All heavy atoms as TSV, in Angstrom:
chain	resi	resn	atom	element	x	y	z
A	1	GLU	N	N	-188.823	87.509	20.738
A	1	GLU	CA	C	-189.480	86.501	19.915
A	1	GLU	C	C	-189.134	86.720	18.451
A	1	GLU	O	O	-189.010	87.832	17.991
A	1	GLU	CB	C	-190.994	86.578	20.120
A	1	GLU	CG	C	-191.732	85.532	19.335
A	1	GLU	CD	C	-193.223	85.596	19.562
A	1	GLU	OE1	O	-193.650	85.928	20.676
A	1	GLU	OE2	O	-193.938	85.343	18.597
A	2	MET	N	N	-189.002	85.623	17.735
A	2	MET	CA	C	-188.623	85.628	16.342
A	2	MET	C	C	-189.860	85.341	15.494
A	2	MET	O	O	-190.575	84.390	15.764
A	2	MET	CB	C	-187.576	84.545	16.127
A	2	MET	CG	C	-186.857	84.620	14.834
A	2	MET	SD	S	-185.569	85.869	14.741
A	2	MET	CE	C	-184.534	85.452	16.130
A	3	LYS	N	N	-190.112	86.182	14.486
A	3	LYS	CA	C	-191.217	85.949	13.564
A	3	LYS	C	C	-190.644	85.768	12.159
A	3	LYS	O	O	-189.768	86.519	11.740
A	3	LYS	CB	C	-192.194	87.117	13.556
A	3	LYS	CG	C	-192.935	87.308	14.854
A	3	LYS	CD	C	-193.891	88.463	14.775
A	3	LYS	CE	C	-194.611	88.684	16.091
A	3	LYS	NZ	N	-195.450	89.884	16.057
A	4	VAL	N	N	-191.149	84.754	11.467
A	4	VAL	CA	C	-190.753	84.478	10.092
A	4	VAL	C	C	-192.029	84.285	9.290
A	4	VAL	O	O	-192.836	83.425	9.593
A	4	VAL	CB	C	-189.880	83.188	10.040
A	4	VAL	CG1	C	-189.483	82.891	8.602
A	4	VAL	CG2	C	-188.650	83.314	10.936
A	5	TYR	N	N	-192.214	85.114	8.247
A	5	TYR	CA	C	-193.440	85.022	7.446
A	5	TYR	C	C	-193.171	85.574	6.056
A	5	TYR	O	O	-192.193	86.296	5.871
A	5	TYR	CB	C	-194.593	85.759	8.144
A	5	TYR	CG	C	-194.317	87.232	8.402
A	5	TYR	CD1	C	-194.670	88.200	7.453
A	5	TYR	CD2	C	-193.704	87.664	9.573
A	5	TYR	CE1	C	-194.422	89.529	7.675
A	5	TYR	CE2	C	-193.465	89.004	9.805
A	5	TYR	CZ	C	-193.821	89.931	8.845
A	5	TYR	OH	O	-193.571	91.259	9.064
A	6	PRO	N	N	-193.988	85.283	5.053
A	6	PRO	CA	C	-195.075	84.292	5.070
A	6	PRO	C	C	-194.507	82.879	4.994
A	6	PRO	O	O	-193.369	82.668	4.587
A	6	PRO	CB	C	-195.873	84.602	3.810
A	6	PRO	CG	C	-194.838	85.151	2.862
A	6	PRO	CD	C	-193.838	85.890	3.725
A	7	ASN	N	N	-195.302	81.939	5.396
A	7	ASN	CA	C	-194.908	80.532	5.321
A	7	ASN	C	C	-196.150	79.726	5.002
A	7	ASN	O	O	-197.027	79.649	5.845
A	7	ASN	CB	C	-194.289	80.079	6.634
A	7	ASN	CG	C	-193.618	78.733	6.520
A	7	ASN	OD1	O	-193.385	78.214	5.445
A	7	ASN	ND2	N	-193.308	78.162	7.671
A	8	PRO	N	N	-196.276	79.181	3.786
A	8	PRO	CA	C	-195.263	79.009	2.751
A	8	PRO	C	C	-194.888	80.323	2.083
A	8	PRO	O	O	-195.644	81.290	2.092
A	8	PRO	CB	C	-195.907	78.063	1.758
A	8	PRO	CG	C	-197.316	77.912	2.146
A	8	PRO	CD	C	-197.530	78.520	3.475
A	9	VAL	N	N	-193.696	80.343	1.502
A	9	VAL	CA	C	-193.131	81.536	0.869
A	9	VAL	C	C	-192.821	81.221	-0.589
A	9	VAL	O	O	-192.471	80.094	-0.917
A	9	VAL	CB	C	-191.845	81.988	1.630
A	9	VAL	CG1	C	-190.787	80.902	1.615
A	9	VAL	CG2	C	-191.305	83.299	1.075
A	10	SER	N	N	-192.956	82.251	-1.457
A	10	SER	CA	C	-192.592	82.026	-2.854
A	10	SER	C	C	-191.339	82.801	-3.229
A	10	SER	O	O	-190.481	82.278	-3.940
A	10	SER	CB	C	-193.759	82.405	-3.780
A	10	SER	OG	O	-194.116	83.739	-3.568
A	11	ASP	N	N	-191.168	84.050	-2.729
A	11	ASP	CA	C	-190.031	84.847	-3.167
A	11	ASP	C	C	-189.343	85.583	-2.019
A	11	ASP	O	O	-188.132	85.496	-1.886
A	11	ASP	CB	C	-190.491	85.839	-4.229
A	11	ASP	CG	C	-189.333	86.605	-4.862
A	11	ASP	OD1	O	-188.289	85.987	-5.122
A	11	ASP	OD2	O	-189.480	87.820	-5.075
A	12	LYS	N	N	-190.084	86.334	-1.232
A	12	LYS	CA	C	-189.501	87.146	-0.156
A	12	LYS	C	C	-189.980	86.667	1.209
A	12	LYS	O	O	-191.164	86.542	1.451
A	12	LYS	CB	C	-189.906	88.624	-0.322
A	12	LYS	CG	C	-189.497	89.229	-1.641
A	12	LYS	CD	C	-188.027	89.532	-1.670
A	12	LYS	CE	C	-187.684	90.269	-2.969
A	12	LYS	NZ	N	-186.274	90.429	-3.165
A	13	LEU	N	N	-189.005	86.441	2.102
A	13	LEU	CA	C	-189.297	85.993	3.465
A	13	LEU	C	C	-188.940	87.123	4.408
A	13	LEU	O	O	-187.847	87.694	4.338
A	13	LEU	CB	C	-188.450	84.758	3.772
A	13	LEU	CG	C	-188.731	84.009	5.076
A	13	LEU	CD1	C	-190.128	83.373	5.035
A	13	LEU	CD2	C	-187.692	82.921	5.300
A	14	THR	N	N	-189.855	87.485	5.302
A	14	THR	CA	C	-189.605	88.547	6.270
A	14	THR	C	C	-189.211	87.941	7.603
A	14	THR	O	O	-189.877	87.030	8.089
A	14	THR	CB	C	-190.851	89.442	6.438
A	14	THR	OG1	O	-191.174	90.015	5.172
A	14	THR	CG2	C	-190.590	90.560	7.437
A	15	ILE	N	N	-188.116	88.448	8.154
A	15	ILE	CA	C	-187.611	88.002	9.455
A	15	ILE	C	C	-187.742	89.173	10.414
A	15	ILE	O	O	-187.244	90.277	10.126
A	15	ILE	CB	C	-186.105	87.605	9.374
A	15	ILE	CG1	C	-185.837	86.681	8.189
A	15	ILE	CG2	C	-185.626	87.030	10.696
A	15	ILE	CD1	C	-186.455	85.325	8.281
A	16	GLU	N	N	-188.424	88.970	11.531
A	16	GLU	CA	C	-188.505	89.992	12.578
A	16	GLU	C	C	-187.895	89.432	13.844
A	16	GLU	O	O	-188.253	88.336	14.279
A	16	GLU	CB	C	-189.961	90.368	12.860
A	16	GLU	CG	C	-190.610	91.232	11.826
A	16	GLU	CD	C	-191.995	91.688	12.261
A	16	GLU	OE1	O	-192.185	91.987	13.447
A	16	GLU	OE2	O	-192.888	91.720	11.392
A	17	ASN	N	N	-186.940	90.156	14.413
A	17	ASN	CA	C	-186.366	89.739	15.686
A	17	ASN	C	C	-186.207	90.950	16.583
A	17	ASN	O	O	-186.652	92.046	16.263
A	17	ASN	CB	C	-185.044	88.970	15.463
A	17	ASN	CG	C	-183.956	89.835	14.876
A	17	ASN	OD1	O	-183.639	90.885	15.431
A	17	ASN	ND2	N	-183.370	89.417	13.777
A	18	ASN	N	N	-185.535	90.763	17.691
A	18	ASN	CA	C	-185.410	91.829	18.672
A	18	ASN	C	C	-184.236	92.751	18.368
A	18	ASN	O	O	-183.555	93.215	19.274
A	18	ASN	CB	C	-185.281	91.217	20.071
A	18	ASN	CG	C	-184.100	90.249	20.153
A	18	ASN	OD1	O	-183.372	90.084	19.189
A	18	ASN	ND2	N	-183.927	89.627	21.291
A	19	SER	N	N	-184.002	93.038	17.099
A	19	SER	CA	C	-182.972	93.937	16.579
A	19	SER	C	C	-181.548	93.425	16.776
A	19	SER	O	O	-180.583	94.114	16.540
A	19	SER	CB	C	-183.101	95.356	17.184
A	19	SER	OG	O	-182.619	95.396	18.506
A	20	GLU	N	N	-181.412	92.191	17.183
A	20	GLU	CA	C	-180.111	91.560	17.333
A	20	GLU	C	C	-179.685	91.001	15.984
A	20	GLU	O	O	-180.493	90.449	15.257
A	20	GLU	CB	C	-180.296	90.428	18.349
A	20	GLU	CG	C	-179.057	89.816	18.884
A	20	GLU	CD	C	-179.425	88.791	19.957
A	20	GLU	OE1	O	-180.163	89.126	20.896
A	20	GLU	OE2	O	-178.987	87.650	19.808
A	21	ALA	N	N	-178.418	91.153	15.631
A	21	ALA	CA	C	-177.926	90.597	14.366
A	21	ALA	C	C	-177.975	89.076	14.442
A	21	ALA	O	O	-177.581	88.490	15.438
A	21	ALA	CB	C	-176.510	91.069	14.087
A	22	VAL	N	N	-178.506	88.476	13.394
A	22	VAL	CA	C	-178.629	87.018	13.364
A	22	VAL	C	C	-178.081	86.481	12.067
A	22	VAL	O	O	-177.925	87.200	11.077
A	22	VAL	CB	C	-180.100	86.559	13.532
A	22	VAL	CG1	C	-180.666	86.996	14.869
A	22	VAL	CG2	C	-180.965	87.015	12.383
A	23	THR	N	N	-177.776	85.185	12.077
A	23	THR	CA	C	-177.372	84.459	10.877
A	23	THR	C	C	-178.470	83.474	10.525
A	23	THR	O	O	-178.949	82.750	11.376
A	23	THR	CB	C	-176.055	83.691	11.112
A	23	THR	OG1	O	-175.027	84.639	11.416
A	23	THR	CG2	C	-175.643	82.906	9.881
A	24	LEU	N	N	-178.893	83.485	9.261
A	24	LEU	CA	C	-179.921	82.584	8.776
A	24	LEU	C	C	-179.269	81.485	7.955
A	24	LEU	O	O	-178.458	81.774	7.062
A	24	LEU	CB	C	-180.918	83.317	7.886
A	24	LEU	CG	C	-181.557	84.582	8.449
A	24	LEU	CD1	C	-182.425	85.221	7.370
A	24	LEU	CD2	C	-182.370	84.267	9.670
A	25	THR	N	N	-179.626	80.235	8.237
A	25	THR	CA	C	-179.107	79.115	7.463
A	25	THR	C	C	-180.278	78.274	7.005
A	25	THR	O	O	-181.078	77.808	7.821
A	25	THR	CB	C	-178.152	78.250	8.315
A	25	THR	OG1	O	-177.100	79.082	8.815
A	25	THR	CG2	C	-177.542	77.134	7.484
A	26	PHE	N	N	-180.385	78.098	5.684
A	26	PHE	CA	C	-181.432	77.259	5.103
A	26	PHE	C	C	-180.796	75.920	4.743
A	26	PHE	O	O	-179.780	75.893	4.038
A	26	PHE	CB	C	-181.990	77.889	3.827
A	26	PHE	CG	C	-182.762	79.162	4.060
A	26	PHE	CD1	C	-182.094	80.389	4.146
A	26	PHE	CD2	C	-184.133	79.137	4.178
A	26	PHE	CE1	C	-182.802	81.559	4.343
A	26	PHE	CE2	C	-184.838	80.315	4.380
A	26	PHE	CZ	C	-184.168	81.521	4.474
A	27	ALA	N	N	-181.379	74.835	5.216
A	27	ALA	CA	C	-180.896	73.498	4.892
A	27	ALA	C	C	-182.042	72.651	4.363
A	27	ALA	O	O	-183.181	72.783	4.832
A	27	ALA	CB	C	-180.293	72.833	6.134
A	28	ASP	N	N	-181.742	71.799	3.397
A	28	ASP	CA	C	-182.771	70.874	2.930
A	28	ASP	C	C	-182.924	69.763	3.971
A	28	ASP	O	O	-182.213	69.727	4.970
A	28	ASP	CB	C	-182.448	70.335	1.529
A	28	ASP	CG	C	-181.189	69.500	1.460
A	28	ASP	OD1	O	-180.703	68.993	2.501
A	28	ASP	OD2	O	-180.669	69.333	0.344
A	29	PHE	N	N	-183.882	68.879	3.763
A	29	PHE	CA	C	-184.152	67.876	4.799
A	29	PHE	C	C	-183.136	66.744	4.820
A	29	PHE	O	O	-183.212	65.854	5.646
A	29	PHE	CB	C	-185.597	67.373	4.725
A	29	PHE	CG	C	-186.503	68.250	5.541
A	29	PHE	CD1	C	-187.124	69.342	4.963
A	29	PHE	CD2	C	-186.680	68.035	6.891
A	29	PHE	CE1	C	-187.936	70.180	5.713
A	29	PHE	CE2	C	-187.479	68.857	7.652
A	29	PHE	CZ	C	-188.099	69.927	7.072
A	30	ASN	N	N	-182.122	66.819	3.958
A	30	ASN	CA	C	-180.985	65.913	4.066
A	30	ASN	C	C	-179.871	66.544	4.894
A	30	ASN	O	O	-178.839	65.953	5.110
A	30	ASN	CB	C	-180.440	65.558	2.657
A	30	ASN	CG	C	-181.433	64.742	1.870
A	30	ASN	OD1	O	-182.087	63.863	2.412
A	30	ASN	ND2	N	-181.539	65.040	0.585
A	31	GLY	N	N	-180.105	67.798	5.319
A	31	GLY	CA	C	-179.128	68.498	6.147
A	31	GLY	C	C	-178.126	69.315	5.368
A	31	GLY	O	O	-177.268	69.951	5.948
A	32	LYS	N	N	-178.247	69.348	4.050
A	32	LYS	CA	C	-177.325	70.100	3.212
A	32	LYS	C	C	-177.680	71.592	3.265
A	32	LYS	O	O	-178.813	71.977	2.990
A	32	LYS	CB	C	-177.392	69.620	1.773
A	32	LYS	CG	C	-176.476	70.380	0.842
A	32	LYS	CD	C	-176.620	69.883	-0.590
A	32	LYS	CE	C	-175.774	70.741	-1.512
A	32	LYS	NZ	N	-176.068	70.468	-2.907
A	33	VAL	N	N	-176.704	72.434	3.609
A	33	VAL	CA	C	-176.928	73.886	3.648
A	33	VAL	C	C	-177.011	74.379	2.213
A	33	VAL	O	O	-176.108	74.150	1.404
A	33	VAL	CB	C	-175.788	74.594	4.414
A	33	VAL	CG1	C	-175.918	76.096	4.293
A	33	VAL	CG2	C	-175.789	74.169	5.882
A	34	VAL	N	N	-178.133	75.062	1.904
A	34	VAL	CA	C	-178.340	75.535	0.543
A	34	VAL	C	C	-178.262	77.059	0.438
A	34	VAL	O	O	-178.120	77.592	-0.658
A	34	VAL	CB	C	-179.699	75.035	-0.019
A	34	VAL	CG1	C	-179.666	73.518	-0.205
A	34	VAL	CG2	C	-180.845	75.449	0.869
A	35	LYS	N	N	-178.329	77.747	1.581
A	35	LYS	CA	C	-178.257	79.207	1.574
A	35	LYS	C	C	-177.922	79.684	2.980
A	35	LYS	O	O	-178.450	79.160	3.950
A	35	LYS	CB	C	-179.593	79.802	1.100
A	35	LYS	CG	C	-179.603	81.314	0.935
A	35	LYS	CD	C	-180.971	81.760	0.415
A	35	LYS	CE	C	-181.009	83.220	0.071
A	35	LYS	NZ	N	-180.646	83.490	-1.304
A	36	GLN	N	N	-177.059	80.710	3.066
A	36	GLN	CA	C	-176.755	81.305	4.368
A	36	GLN	C	C	-176.687	82.806	4.201
A	36	GLN	O	O	-176.107	83.309	3.225
A	36	GLN	CB	C	-175.442	80.759	4.914
A	36	GLN	CG	C	-175.176	81.185	6.340
A	36	GLN	CD	C	-174.054	80.405	6.983
A	36	GLN	OE1	O	-173.060	80.114	6.366
A	36	GLN	NE2	N	-174.244	80.039	8.233
A	37	ILE	N	N	-177.310	83.524	5.133
A	37	ILE	CA	C	-177.330	84.980	5.114
A	37	ILE	C	C	-176.890	85.463	6.498
A	37	ILE	O	O	-177.468	85.056	7.510
A	37	ILE	CB	C	-178.744	85.523	4.780
A	37	ILE	CG1	C	-179.254	84.924	3.479
A	37	ILE	CG2	C	-178.736	87.032	4.729
A	37	ILE	CD1	C	-180.715	85.149	3.218
A	38	GLU	N	N	-175.908	86.341	6.514
A	38	GLU	CA	C	-175.382	86.830	7.790
A	38	GLU	C	C	-175.802	88.267	8.029
A	38	GLU	O	O	-176.152	88.994	7.106
A	38	GLU	CB	C	-173.854	86.711	7.799
A	38	GLU	CG	C	-173.391	85.266	7.724
A	38	GLU	CD	C	-171.897	85.115	7.856
A	38	GLU	OE1	O	-171.213	86.104	8.174
A	38	GLU	OE2	O	-171.413	83.989	7.640
A	39	ASN	N	N	-175.749	88.666	9.306
A	39	ASN	CA	C	-176.022	90.048	9.744
A	39	ASN	C	C	-177.407	90.540	9.380
A	39	ASN	O	O	-177.576	91.639	8.853
A	39	ASN	CB	C	-174.955	90.999	9.218
A	39	ASN	CG	C	-173.583	90.654	9.746
A	39	ASN	OD1	O	-173.441	90.353	10.929
A	39	ASN	ND2	N	-172.593	90.682	8.894
A	40	VAL	N	N	-178.414	89.733	9.638
A	40	VAL	CA	C	-179.806	90.128	9.429
A	40	VAL	C	C	-180.269	90.827	10.723
A	40	VAL	O	O	-180.128	90.259	11.812
A	40	VAL	CB	C	-180.684	88.912	9.132
A	40	VAL	CG1	C	-182.151	89.324	9.028
A	40	VAL	CG2	C	-180.221	88.240	7.839
A	41	ASN	N	N	-180.764	92.038	10.603
A	41	ASN	CA	C	-181.154	92.818	11.786
A	41	ASN	C	C	-182.646	93.106	11.819
A	41	ASN	O	O	-183.278	93.211	10.780
A	41	ASN	CB	C	-180.400	94.151	11.810
A	41	ASN	CG	C	-178.939	93.959	12.037
A	41	ASN	OD1	O	-178.544	93.387	13.035
A	41	ASN	ND2	N	-178.126	94.421	11.105
A	42	SER	N	N	-183.182	93.296	12.997
A	42	SER	CA	C	-184.579	93.620	13.313
A	42	SER	C	C	-185.560	93.112	12.268
A	42	SER	O	O	-185.762	91.930	12.160
A	42	SER	CB	C	-184.730	95.082	13.644
A	42	SER	OG	O	-184.607	95.936	12.571
A	43	LYS	N	N	-186.191	93.978	11.471
A	43	LYS	CA	C	-187.154	93.523	10.479
A	43	LYS	C	C	-186.508	93.627	9.106
A	43	LYS	O	O	-186.222	94.736	8.656
A	43	LYS	CB	C	-188.441	94.320	10.537
A	43	LYS	CG	C	-189.512	93.818	9.583
A	43	LYS	CD	C	-190.795	94.591	9.744
A	43	LYS	CE	C	-191.836	94.074	8.781
A	43	LYS	NZ	N	-193.100	94.802	8.906
A	44	GLN	N	N	-186.277	92.508	8.473
A	44	GLN	CA	C	-185.616	92.509	7.177
A	44	GLN	C	C	-186.254	91.472	6.265
A	44	GLN	O	O	-186.653	90.406	6.708
A	44	GLN	CB	C	-184.130	92.217	7.357
A	44	GLN	CG	C	-183.318	92.344	6.097
A	44	GLN	CD	C	-181.821	92.324	6.373
A	44	GLN	OE1	O	-181.372	92.630	7.460
A	44	GLN	NE2	N	-181.064	91.945	5.380
A	45	THR	N	N	-186.322	91.807	4.986
A	45	THR	CA	C	-186.841	90.870	3.985
A	45	THR	C	C	-185.662	90.254	3.242
A	45	THR	O	O	-184.758	90.966	2.827
A	45	THR	CB	C	-187.762	91.596	3.001
A	45	THR	OG1	O	-188.832	92.200	3.743
A	45	THR	CG2	C	-188.359	90.644	2.000
A	46	VAL	N	N	-185.684	88.940	3.122
A	46	VAL	CA	C	-184.620	88.236	2.399
A	46	VAL	C	C	-185.228	87.486	1.216
A	46	VAL	O	O	-186.345	87.003	1.292
A	46	VAL	CB	C	-183.832	87.276	3.316
A	46	VAL	CG1	C	-183.102	88.035	4.401
A	46	VAL	CG2	C	-184.704	86.216	3.923
A	47	SER	N	N	-184.453	87.422	0.148
A	47	SER	CA	C	-184.921	86.741	-1.057
A	47	SER	C	C	-184.665	85.252	-0.964
A	47	SER	O	O	-183.553	84.830	-0.647
A	47	SER	CB	C	-184.220	87.310	-2.290
A	47	SER	OG	O	-184.594	86.568	-3.432
A	48	VAL	N	N	-185.688	84.464	-1.227
A	48	VAL	CA	C	-185.535	83.004	-1.282
A	48	VAL	C	C	-185.986	82.469	-2.628
A	48	VAL	O	O	-186.211	81.287	-2.798
A	48	VAL	CB	C	-186.297	82.298	-0.123
A	48	VAL	CG1	C	-185.686	82.672	1.226
A	48	VAL	CG2	C	-187.780	82.638	-0.156
A	49	GLY	N	N	-186.100	83.380	-3.589
A	49	GLY	CA	C	-186.539	83.000	-4.930
A	49	GLY	C	C	-185.603	82.031	-5.622
A	49	GLY	O	O	-186.008	81.317	-6.537
A	50	ASP	N	N	-184.351	81.995	-5.160
A	50	ASP	CA	C	-183.367	81.091	-5.783
A	50	ASP	C	C	-183.449	79.674	-5.253
A	50	ASP	O	O	-182.794	78.778	-5.781
A	50	ASP	CB	C	-181.954	81.650	-5.602
A	50	ASP	CG	C	-181.603	81.875	-4.126
A	50	ASP	OD1	O	-182.505	82.090	-3.305
A	50	ASP	OD2	O	-180.398	81.862	-3.818
A	51	LEU	N	N	-184.238	79.437	-4.206
A	51	LEU	CA	C	-184.378	78.093	-3.649
A	51	LEU	C	C	-185.398	77.290	-4.449
A	51	LEU	O	O	-186.390	77.832	-4.932
A	51	LEU	CB	C	-184.842	78.132	-2.185
A	51	LEU	CG	C	-183.882	78.803	-1.187
A	51	LEU	CD1	C	-184.524	78.821	0.194
A	51	LEU	CD2	C	-182.550	78.076	-1.151
A	52	ALA	N	N	-185.142	76.006	-4.606
A	52	ALA	CA	C	-186.088	75.126	-5.286
A	52	ALA	C	C	-187.325	74.929	-4.405
A	52	ALA	O	O	-187.269	75.097	-3.181
A	52	ALA	CB	C	-185.430	73.786	-5.556
A	53	GLU	N	N	-188.449	74.577	-5.009
A	53	GLU	CA	C	-189.651	74.286	-4.239
A	53	GLU	C	C	-189.393	73.115	-3.299
A	53	GLU	O	O	-188.686	72.173	-3.661
A	53	GLU	CB	C	-190.826	73.959	-5.166
A	53	GLU	CG	C	-191.345	75.151	-5.909
A	53	GLU	CD	C	-192.590	74.828	-6.716
A	53	GLU	OE1	O	-193.122	73.707	-6.602
A	53	GLU	OE2	O	-193.026	75.701	-7.460
A	54	GLY	N	N	-189.953	73.200	-2.104
A	54	GLY	CA	C	-189.798	72.107	-1.149
A	54	GLY	C	C	-189.756	72.615	0.278
A	54	GLY	O	O	-190.023	73.787	0.550
A	55	ALA	N	N	-189.417	71.722	1.178
A	55	ALA	CA	C	-189.366	72.029	2.613
A	55	ALA	C	C	-187.920	72.240	3.026
A	55	ALA	O	O	-187.009	71.528	2.575
A	55	ALA	CB	C	-189.987	70.921	3.416
A	56	TYR	N	N	-187.708	73.224	3.903
A	56	TYR	CA	C	-186.379	73.561	4.401
A	56	TYR	C	C	-186.434	73.749	5.909
A	56	TYR	O	O	-187.468	74.113	6.459
A	56	TYR	CB	C	-185.863	74.853	3.764
A	56	TYR	CG	C	-185.648	74.729	2.276
A	56	TYR	CD1	C	-186.671	74.991	1.395
A	56	TYR	CD2	C	-184.420	74.316	1.777
A	56	TYR	CE1	C	-186.491	74.854	0.025
A	56	TYR	CE2	C	-184.229	74.169	0.412
A	56	TYR	CZ	C	-185.260	74.446	-0.459
A	56	TYR	OH	O	-185.078	74.299	-1.805
A	57	THR	N	N	-185.296	73.559	6.535
A	57	THR	CA	C	-185.145	73.933	7.938
A	57	THR	C	C	-184.397	75.253	7.945
A	57	THR	O	O	-183.285	75.346	7.398
A	57	THR	CB	C	-184.346	72.874	8.728
A	57	THR	OG1	O	-185.043	71.632	8.672
A	57	THR	CG2	C	-184.181	73.290	10.177
A	58	LEU	N	N	-185.012	76.263	8.551
A	58	LEU	CA	C	-184.370	77.565	8.705
A	58	LEU	C	C	-183.830	77.625	10.113
A	58	LEU	O	O	-184.584	77.556	11.083
A	58	LEU	CB	C	-185.359	78.685	8.452
A	58	LEU	CG	C	-184.899	80.101	8.829
A	58	LEU	CD1	C	-183.662	80.492	8.038
A	58	LEU	CD2	C	-186.003	81.102	8.606
A	59	THR	N	N	-182.509	77.758	10.244
A	59	THR	CA	C	-181.879	77.904	11.556
A	59	THR	C	C	-181.491	79.358	11.730
A	59	THR	O	O	-180.806	79.929	10.880
A	59	THR	CB	C	-180.644	77.002	11.677
A	59	THR	OG1	O	-181.048	75.650	11.431
A	59	THR	CG2	C	-180.015	77.092	13.062
A	60	ILE	N	N	-181.967	79.949	12.830
A	60	ILE	CA	C	-181.699	81.346	13.117
A	60	ILE	C	C	-180.788	81.383	14.345
A	60	ILE	O	O	-181.185	80.960	15.432
A	60	ILE	CB	C	-183.006	82.108	13.411
A	60	ILE	CG1	C	-183.981	81.930	12.223
A	60	ILE	CG2	C	-182.733	83.573	13.697
A	60	ILE	CD1	C	-185.408	82.267	12.539
A	61	GLU	N	N	-179.575	81.856	14.134
A	61	GLU	CA	C	-178.574	81.853	15.194
A	61	GLU	C	C	-178.287	83.289	15.635
A	61	GLU	O	O	-177.984	84.145	14.817
A	61	GLU	CB	C	-177.298	81.196	14.683
A	61	GLU	CG	C	-176.246	81.001	15.743
A	61	GLU	CD	C	-175.030	80.240	15.227
A	61	GLU	OE1	O	-175.090	79.697	14.092
A	61	GLU	OE2	O	-174.035	80.203	15.943
A	62	SER	N	N	-178.427	83.527	16.953
A	62	SER	CA	C	-178.157	84.851	17.505
A	62	SER	C	C	-177.400	84.694	18.829
A	62	SER	O	O	-177.148	83.574	19.274
A	62	SER	CB	C	-179.472	85.604	17.740
A	62	SER	OG	O	-180.198	84.990	18.776
A	63	LYS	N	N	-177.072	85.827	19.446
A	63	LYS	CA	C	-176.380	85.801	20.731
A	63	LYS	C	C	-177.202	85.088	21.787
A	63	LYS	O	O	-176.658	84.474	22.691
A	63	LYS	CB	C	-176.066	87.211	21.201
A	63	LYS	CG	C	-175.048	87.913	20.354
A	63	LYS	CD	C	-174.861	89.345	20.850
A	63	LYS	CE	C	-174.054	90.148	19.859
A	63	LYS	NZ	N	-174.084	91.586	20.170
A	64	SER	N	N	-178.523	85.196	21.675
A	64	SER	CA	C	-179.387	84.612	22.694
A	64	SER	C	C	-179.739	83.150	22.432
A	64	SER	O	O	-180.427	82.534	23.225
A	64	SER	CB	C	-180.647	85.437	22.873
A	64	SER	OG	O	-181.184	85.846	21.675
A	65	GLY	N	N	-179.272	82.581	21.341
A	65	GLY	CA	C	-179.516	81.164	21.109
A	65	GLY	C	C	-179.802	80.832	19.662
A	65	GLY	O	O	-179.633	81.659	18.768
A	66	ILE	N	N	-180.237	79.594	19.467
A	66	ILE	CA	C	-180.529	79.080	18.135
A	66	ILE	C	C	-181.992	78.630	18.085
A	66	ILE	O	O	-182.447	77.929	18.974
A	66	ILE	CB	C	-179.589	77.902	17.793
A	66	ILE	CG1	C	-178.138	78.378	17.765
A	66	ILE	CG2	C	-179.983	77.271	16.454
A	66	ILE	CD1	C	-177.137	77.262	17.572
A	67	VAL	N	N	-182.686	79.062	17.029
A	67	VAL	CA	C	-184.078	78.687	16.823
A	67	VAL	C	C	-184.170	78.047	15.438
A	67	VAL	O	O	-183.569	78.542	14.475
A	67	VAL	CB	C	-184.995	79.925	16.866
A	67	VAL	CG1	C	-186.435	79.550	16.543
A	67	VAL	CG2	C	-184.914	80.597	18.233
A	68	SER	N	N	-184.899	76.936	15.334
A	68	SER	CA	C	-185.114	76.303	14.027
A	68	SER	C	C	-186.591	76.342	13.693
A	68	SER	O	O	-187.448	76.150	14.554
A	68	SER	CB	C	-184.642	74.850	14.059
A	68	SER	OG	O	-183.238	74.811	14.158
A	69	LYS	N	N	-186.878	76.639	12.416
A	69	LYS	CA	C	-188.249	76.670	11.927
A	69	LYS	C	C	-188.319	75.928	10.607
A	69	LYS	O	O	-187.384	75.951	9.833
A	69	LYS	CB	C	-188.707	78.127	11.742
A	69	LYS	CG	C	-188.739	78.934	13.035
A	69	LYS	CD	C	-189.369	80.275	12.801
A	69	LYS	CE	C	-189.447	81.072	14.060
A	69	LYS	NZ	N	-190.510	80.669	14.950
A	70	LYS	N	N	-189.469	75.302	10.358
A	70	LYS	CA	C	-189.700	74.641	9.059
A	70	LYS	C	C	-190.293	75.666	8.115
A	70	LYS	O	O	-191.244	76.353	8.459
A	70	LYS	CB	C	-190.670	73.460	9.255
A	70	LYS	CG	C	-190.934	72.708	7.976
A	70	LYS	CD	C	-191.895	71.559	8.235
A	70	LYS	CE	C	-192.234	70.861	6.933
A	70	LYS	NZ	N	-193.256	69.814	7.144
A	71	ILE	N	N	-189.685	75.764	6.939
A	71	ILE	CA	C	-190.147	76.695	5.920
A	71	ILE	C	C	-190.527	75.910	4.674
A	71	ILE	O	O	-189.800	75.024	4.243
A	71	ILE	CB	C	-189.003	77.690	5.545
A	71	ILE	CG1	C	-188.546	78.506	6.769
A	71	ILE	CG2	C	-189.412	78.619	4.406
A	71	ILE	CD1	C	-189.590	79.454	7.307
A	72	ILE	N	N	-191.674	76.269	4.087
A	72	ILE	CA	C	-192.116	75.641	2.841
A	72	ILE	C	C	-191.942	76.676	1.730
A	72	ILE	O	O	-192.452	77.771	1.800
A	72	ILE	CB	C	-193.597	75.215	2.909
A	72	ILE	CG1	C	-193.842	74.275	4.089
A	72	ILE	CG2	C	-194.038	74.600	1.574
A	72	ILE	CD1	C	-193.134	72.964	4.022
A	73	LYS	N	N	-191.189	76.304	0.698
A	73	LYS	CA	C	-190.968	77.163	-0.480
A	73	LYS	C	C	-191.854	76.644	-1.588
A	73	LYS	O	O	-191.816	75.487	-1.929
A	73	LYS	CB	C	-189.489	77.118	-0.868
A	73	LYS	CG	C	-189.145	77.701	-2.232
A	73	LYS	CD	C	-189.289	79.191	-2.265
A	73	LYS	CE	C	-188.702	79.809	-3.509
A	73	LYS	NZ	N	-189.364	79.497	-4.756
A	74	ASN	N	N	-192.692	77.548	-2.144
A	74	ASN	CA	C	-193.563	77.119	-3.261
A	74	ASN	C	C	-193.420	78.034	-4.441
A	74	ASN	O	O	-192.695	78.981	-4.431
A	74	ASN	CB	C	-195.010	77.000	-2.837
A	74	ASN	CG	C	-195.594	78.295	-2.326
A	74	ASN	OD1	O	-195.001	79.371	-2.459
A	74	ASN	ND2	N	-196.743	78.211	-1.727
């Protein structure tokens, strides 16, 4: 199971997965990719302070599949 918190987020987003390396892709609601982070493992904190306030789709891609989550940046 994949956990992403806190949501809404202001600066640091924590990703917890089953220790599998994943790729994170943040896209705005027009579908434009605004940030991509590769090789995120188990429990890791990623900075999202550079993203503008608003709603994003976070796509988490791993060997076991693709999961999408809505993230609110404030």
